[in-house]
C-alpha positions as CSV (number, residue, x, y, z in Angstrom):
1,M,45.8,11.0,53.3
2,F,43.5,13.5,51.0
3,G,39.8,13.3,52.2
4,T,37.2,13.2,49.2
5,L,38.1,17.4,48.6
6,G,42.0,16.9,48.1
7,L,41.1,13.2,46.4
8,I,38.1,15.4,43.5
9,A,41.1,18.0,43.6
10,V,43.7,15.2,42.1
11,F,41.3,13.8,39.6
12,A,40.1,16.6,38.4
13,V,43.6,17.6,37.0
14,L,44.2,14.3,35.4
15,G,40.7,14.1,33.8
16,A,41.4,18.1,32.6
17,W,44.9,16.3,31.2
18,A,43.4,14.0,29.7
19,R,40.7,16.3,28.0
20,Y,43.3,18.4,26.5
21,G,45.6,15.6,25.7
22,Q,42.7,14.0,24.0
23,S,41.4,17.0,22.0
24,I,45.3,17.6,20.8
25,L,45.4,14.6,19.9
26,V,41.6,14.1,17.7
27,Q,42.2,17.2,16.7
28,I,45.7,16.3,14.5
29,V,44.1,13.4,13.5
30,L,41.2,14.1,12.0
31,G,40.7,18.2,12.1
32,R,38.7,21.1,13.5
33,G,36.4,21.4,10.8
34,F,34.0,19.1,13.2
35,P,34.1,19.0,16.9
36,W,34.9,15.0,17.1
37,A,37.1,16.1,20.1
38,T,34.4,17.1,22.0
39,L,32.7,14.0,20.9
40,S,34.9,11.7,21.0
41,I,35.7,12.5,25.1
42,N,32.1,13.1,25.8
43,V,30.7,9.5,24.7
44,L,33.7,7.8,26.0
45,G,33.4,9.5,29.3
46,C,29.8,9.0,29.2
47,F,31.4,4.7,28.7
48,L,33.8,5.8,31.4
49,M,31.2,6.9,34.0
50,G,28.3,3.7,33.5
51,F,31.4,1.0,33.8
52,L,32.8,2.3,36.5
53,F,30.0,3.5,38.5
54,F,28.8,0.3,38.7
55,E,31.6,-1.0,38.9
56,T,32.8,1.1,41.4
57,L,29.5,0.5,43.8
58,E,28.7,-2.9,42.8
59,R,32.1,-5.4,42.7
60,S,35.3,-2.5,43.6
61,A,36.0,-2.5,46.9
62,L,36.6,1.6,46.6
63,S,36.1,3.6,49.4
64,P,33.4,6.6,49.0
65,E,35.8,9.2,48.7
66,L,38.5,7.8,46.6
67,R,34.7,6.9,44.2
68,T,33.5,10.6,44.3
69,G,37.2,11.4,43.9
70,I,37.3,9.5,40.5
71,L,33.9,9.8,39.4
72,T,33.2,13.9,40.2
73,G,36.4,15.1,40.0
74,G,38.2,12.9,37.2
75,L,35.4,11.9,35.2
76,G,33.7,15.6,35.3
77,A,37.2,17.6,34.7
78,Y,36.8,14.8,31.9
79,T,34.0,15.8,30.2
80,T,33.8,17.9,28.3
81,F,29.4,18.5,28.1
82,S,29.3,22.5,28.3
83,T,31.8,22.7,25.7
84,F,29.9,20.8,24.1
85,S,27.0,23.5,24.1
86,L,29.2,26.1,23.4
87,E,30.3,24.3,20.5
88,T,26.7,24.1,19.0
89,L,25.9,27.6,19.6
90,V,29.1,28.3,17.4
91,L,27.8,26.2,14.5
92,F,24.4,27.7,14.5
93,E,25.7,31.3,14.9
94,N,27.8,30.0,11.9
95,G,25.1,28.9,10.1
96,E,25.8,25.8,10.1
97,A,22.8,24.1,11.5
98,I,22.8,20.5,9.4
99,K,26.4,19.9,11.6
100,A,24.6,21.7,14.6
101,F,21.6,19.0,14.9
102,A,24.6,15.9,13.4
103,Y,26.2,17.3,16.5
104,M,23.5,17.1,19.2
105,F,22.1,13.9,18.4
106,S,25.4,12.1,17.1
107,S,26.8,13.8,21.3
108,L,22.7,12.7,22.6
109,F,22.8,9.0,21.4
110,L,26.2,7.8,21.2
111,C,27.3,9.4,25.1
112,V,23.4,7.7,26.4
113,A,24.3,4.3,24.6
114,A,28.1,4.5,25.9
115,A,27.0,4.9,29.8
116,F,24.5,1.3,29.1
117,M,27.8,-0.1,27.8
118,G,30.3,0.6,30.3
119,A,27.0,-0.2,32.3
120,W,26.4,-3.7,30.4
121,V,30.5,-4.4,30.2
122,A,30.7,-3.9,34.5
123,R,27.9,-6.3,35.4
124,S,29.3,-8.9,32.5
125,I,32.4,-9.5,33.5
């Protein structure tokens, strides 16, 4: 029914909705004093990318079109590294260099670790 571009579009809408919903929830729970919402989205998105990339490549029989729709559309719209960059810039501009560096390093290490964990989980089950 849908080609690759249609599947990317459908999953992009779902990814954007998931991102928005998670942002609201995390900000309600943890507040806005630190960009917890974006950090949580990046970490979960990296885990899902690591997991789904290998799960769908090595074990699941998904069509290449559906796989591209999920990974490029869904996770591309869900993860937020552009938002991460802007929030880091704003922290620096507001004179909060310690928070900015904490955010940069925690995002880098947690997201890469999450991608490794996702790949490990996909290969372990």
